[in-house]
C-alpha positions in Angstrom: 81.6 137.8 -7.6 83.0 141.3 -7.6 83.8 142.8 -11.0 86.8 145.2 -11.1 87.7 147.6 -13.9 90.1 150.4 -14.7 88.3 153.4 -16.3 90.3 155.7 -18.5 88.7 159.2 -18.9 89.3 161.9 -21.4 88.2 165.3 -20.0 87.6 168.8 -21.2 90.7 171.0 -21.1 91.6 172.1 -17.6 89.1 169.8 -15.9 91.1 166.7 -15.0 91.7 167.5 -11.3 88.1 168.4 -10.7 86.8 165.4 -12.6 89.1 163.1 -10.6 87.8 164.6 -7.4 84.2 164.2 -8.4 84.6 160.7 -9.7 86.3 159.7 -6.4 83.1 160.4 -4.6 81.0 157.9 -6.6 80.1 154.7 -4.9 82.2 151.8 -6.0 85.1 154.0 -7.1 88.2 152.9 -5.1 90.8 155.2 -6.7 90.6 158.2 -9.0 93.7 160.2 -10.2 94.5 162.9 -12.7 97.4 161.6 -14.8 99.7 162.4 -17.7 99.6 160.6 -21.0 96.8 159.9 -23.5 94.1 159.9 -20.8 93.4 162.6 -18.2 92.0 160.6 -15.3 92.3 156.9 -14.4 89.8 155.4 -12.0 89.6 151.9 -10.4 86.0 150.7 -9.8 84.5 147.6 -8.1 80.9 146.5 -8.6 78.9 143.4 -7.5 78.4 142.4 -11.2 78.8 143.5 -14.8 75.4 145.2 -14.9 76.1 147.3 -11.9 79.5 148.2 -13.3 77.9 149.3 -16.5 75.4 151.4 -14.6 78.1 153.1 -12.6 80.0 154.0 -15.7 77.1 155.1 -17.9 74.9 156.7 -15.3 77.4 158.2 -12.9 81.0 158.5 -14.2 80.0 159.6 -17.7 77.6 162.1 -16.1 80.3 164.0 -14.3 80.7 167.5 -15.8 83.9 167.7 -17.9 84.0 164.0 -18.9 84.2 163.7 -22.7 84.8 159.9 -23.2 85.5 156.8 -21.2 87.3 153.6 -22.0 86.8 150.6 -19.7 89.2 147.8 -19.1 87.7 144.9 -17.0 90.1 143.0 -14.8 90.2 139.4 -15.8 92.6 138.0 -13.2 
């Protein structure tokens, strides 16, 4: 079963557009946009299971230069 999640990213000042572009290139990321509000980038990610989702977030998304913090909201329905 596919696991989907919205990932909210906080970025270093002035880096949101570049971070959104880099995140959009990561496998499993379906959408990635720089936004206004309390977060700088919102991404929608799909993975085959929760372990793969965690690996994508920790190993790939958090590894993008300019990402300071992520918050993950898993889709339940």
